[in-house]
C-alpha positions, 0 to 999 in steps of 0.5 A, spaced: 500 500 500 502 506 498 503 511 503 498 517 504 504 522 504 507 519 497 499 520 494 499 527 497 506 529 494 504 526 487 497 530 487 500 536 489 506 535 484 500 534 478 496 540 481 502 545 480 503 543 473 495 543 471 492 548 477 487 542 478 485 540 485 485 532 486 483 528 491 484 521 493 480 516 497 479 509 499 473 505 497 469 508 502 470 515 501 475 517 506 480 522 504 487 519 504 490 525 500 487 532 497 489 539 494 482 541 496 481 547 501 474 544 503 473 538 508 466 536 504 464 529 505 464 525 499 462 518 501 455 519 498 458 520 491 463 515 492 459 509 494 455 509 488 460 510 484 464 504 487 458 499 486 457 502 479 460 498 473 463 505 470 471 506 471 470 514 470 464 518 471 462 525 472 458 526 479 456 533 481 461 537 477 467 532 479 470 527 475 471 520 478 476 515 477 477 508 479 484 505 480 485 498 480 491 493 483 491 487 479 483 488 478 482 489 485 479 496 486 484 500 491 483 508 490 478 513 488 481 519 484 476 525 484 478 531 480 475 538 480 471 539 474 467 536 469 471 538 462 475 534 457 481 538 460 479 536 467 478 529 465 485 528 461 488 530 468 484 525 472 486 520 467 494 522 467 493 522 475 490 515 475 495 512 471 501 515 475 498 512 482 497 506 478 504 506 476 506 507 484 502 501 486 506 497 481 513 500 483 511 499 491 509 492 490 515 490 486 519 494 491 515 490 497 517 483 493 524 485 492 525 486 499 522 480 501 526 476 497 532 480 500 530 478 507 529 471 505 536 471 501 540 474 507 536 469 512 538 463 508 531 461 507 531 460 499 533 454 495 539 455 490 534 454 484 529 459 487 534 464 488 536 464 481 529 464 478 526 469 483 532 474 482 531 473 474 523 475 475 525 481 479 530 483 474 536 483 480 543 481 477 546 475 480 553 476 478 555 482 481 560 484 486 556 485 493 557 486 500 553 487 506 553 492 511 549 492 518 548 498 522 546 497 529 543 503 533 541 503 541 534 504 539 529 501 535 529 503 528 523 506 524 522 508 517 525 514 517 532 511 519 531 507 513 529 512 508 535 516 511 540 511 509 536 510 502 537 517 501 544 517 503 546 512 498 542 515 492 535 513 489 538 511 483 543 505 485 542 498 485 543 497 493 538 494 497 536 497 504 532 493 509 531 490 516 530 483 519 530 485 526 528 491 531 535 495 531 539 493 525 539 496 518 542 492 513 545 494 506 546 490 500 551 494 497 553 493 490 560 495 488 563 497 481 569 493 479 574 498 481 571 499 488 574 495 494 574 495 502 577 502 502 571 505 499 567 500 503 570 503 509 568 510 507 561 508 505 560 505 513 563 512 515 558 516 511 552 512 514 555 513 521 556 520 521 549 521 517 546 518 523 550 521 528 548 528 525 541 526 526 541 525 533 543 517 533 547 515 539 551 508 540 551 507 532 555 501 530 557 499 523 560 492 521 561 489 514 563 482 511 567 480 505 566 482 498 562 476 494 561 475 487 555 471 486 548 473 489 548 466 492 554 468 497 550 474 499 548 470 506 555 469 507 557 476 507 551 477 512 553 472 517 560 475 517 558 482 518 553 479 524 560 476 527 564 482 526 558 486 530 558 481 535 566 480 536 567 488 535 563 489 541 568 485 545 575 486 542 574 493 539 569 496 543 573 503 542 571 502 534 564 504 531 566 501 524 568 494 524 570 490 518 570 482 518 577 481 515 580 485 520 577 481 526 584 477 526 584 472 532 578 475 535 573 471 531 577 464 532 576 466 540 569 468 539 567 461 537 570 457 542 566 454 548 566 457 554 568 450 558 574 450 554 576 457 555 576 456 563 580 450 562 585 454 558 585 460 563 586 455 569 592 452 565 596 459 563 595 462 570 594 456 575 587 458 578 589 466 577 586 471 572 588 477 569 583 481 573 587 479 579 593 484 576 593 491 579 592 497 574 600 498 574 601 491 571 595 491 566 597 498 563 605 496 563 602 489 559 598 493 554 603 498 553 608 493 551 604 489 546 602 496 543 609 497 542 610 490 539 614 488 545 619 494 544 622 495 551 625 502 550 619 505 546 614 502 552 619 505 557 619 512 554 611 512 553 610 510 560 615 515 563 619 510 567 626 508 566 628 502 562 630 498 568 623 499 572 620 496 566 625 490 566 623 489 573 616 489 572 616 484 566 621 480 571 616 480 576 610 478 572 614 472 569 615 470 576 608 470 578 605 467 571 611 463 568 611 467 562 616 472 559 613 477 555 619 479 552 619 472 549 615 472 542 611 465 544 610 467 551 607 474 549 602 470 544 600 466 549 599 471 554 595 476 549 591 470 547 589 469 554 587 476 555 583 476 550 579 469 552 578 472 559 575 478 555 570 474 551 568 470 557 567 476 561 562 479 555 559 472 555 557 472 562 554 479 561 549 476 556 547 470 561 544 475 566 
């Protein structure tokens, strides 16, 4: 069904050209959109016209037209006047609304197709058959972006993203739950992840400028065939979840930047607990004081470089060495040794993952 605002914009546009007032009503005579200044009740004229076999008729100085959707009467259009010119304007307006009905139905069908495609609800043969019927290219480069907001999305937010991406693009903007907007982005041959990062940044900045808070954008890998779209969607979802755990300082996260984080995210919790017990012998990184944790993180940030780490921490090199020696005695891991550093880094990420999963259980 066409929105009343769209109907209003359509007839106002036609009035601007023709100077003829138009009114769109439902089959019971209720006004849906109008350029008339009066509020007259047209029910007494509409109901008999609906029941008549005529597709158009002049009643009490007004032209009435029926608008069908696949043989189902949907709207009644009324034009002010009974002349031949008014009749022609009314026919054009009725034809325009008829085309809008077709366009909205096609968009709705495409939206349903895209949702089922994302959720893996279609057989492979159905994907290609329905795509062909809906005139959707099957062999083009696409990538999925998921836009998550802290509050439930509305149609205005979806429209804002559509406007940003442009009405003439072959992108699809839809939603499969309350908080996420999904963009199926089509890419040109010369576009890649650099362009995707910019698209994500544009969406983020646009929503933030409209007052949206706590917005996150994630995207999957680029795929070359329509049957792989669901794969990119699953990757984007994983990026969104993993990003909250290991990259919570980032508003934009790409699947191909998750690194080891996406492996840890898929580990069972009992296995994680066993690993931590083995590494820290019953202790936890949470037991370390703030100074030790700051030293560890800064040491990792500087790729295990003692001199640069001590400089950034504003401490003497020997002080940093003392702290690392102390940590080695309590854990058995020497962070200056690459293999031990990797083990410790993974352990810290595992603990972070376990803590996040605990918050979801409550």
